[in-house]
C-alpha positions, 0 to 999 in steps of 0.5 A: 615215534615210529612212522611218519606223520602228516597234517593236511589243511585245504582251503577248498578240498574239491578244487571248485568255486574258488579263485585259488586253493591252498594246500598246507602240509605239515610233516614229520619224518619217520623216527628211524628211516627219516622219510615220509610217504603219505597220500595227501587227499586220503590223509585229509579225508580221514581227518575230516571223517574223524571230525564229522561224516558231513565234512568233505572227504575228497579222494583226489586233488584237482587243479593246476599247481601254480607254486610250491613253497617248502619251509623247514621246521615245526609248522614252518618256523625254520628253527625247531627240528629242521630237516637235514640239509639237501633233503628231497621231496617228490609229489607223485601221481598214481603212476609214480610220476613226480609232478614237480619234475625233480624241482623239489630236490636238495631243499634247504634246512634253514631257508624257505624256498619257492618253486614256480613252474614255467607252466601250471602243472595239471593234477586230477588224482591222489598225490603222494608226498614223499620225502627222503634224507630228511633225518629222523623225526624232523619237521617241515611245512609245504604249501601248494598253491592250486588254481581250479580246473576250468 
């Protein structure tokens, strides 16, 4: 497989009319570079469009990030094609600012880990998932918990 892959599931793609939103990212790293660099909302919108033009196709993620979980392995099973130990993740806004502030660096290849920021992280933009040093064709799951904007 050349290139990386991302499957995005959102509980509420517009970030409104809901107490909490969950974004699940199932990723596969590139087969030769061991990296991932994919826009989250655009990937979700393209998948929705492939199913039906009537489905929501958000262009950005809106809300406050309350927590981020990382789980290695295929669909987060912690055993199948797990990434290399100490792989790094960033969630970058359009200006290449890491919304997680570096807290997703050096992730475990065998354990689920959760980051809870000291204060919620506001987001109202496209977000790019970037993963490095994961190893070739490795897999994992990221779950982002978001509260809606007021």
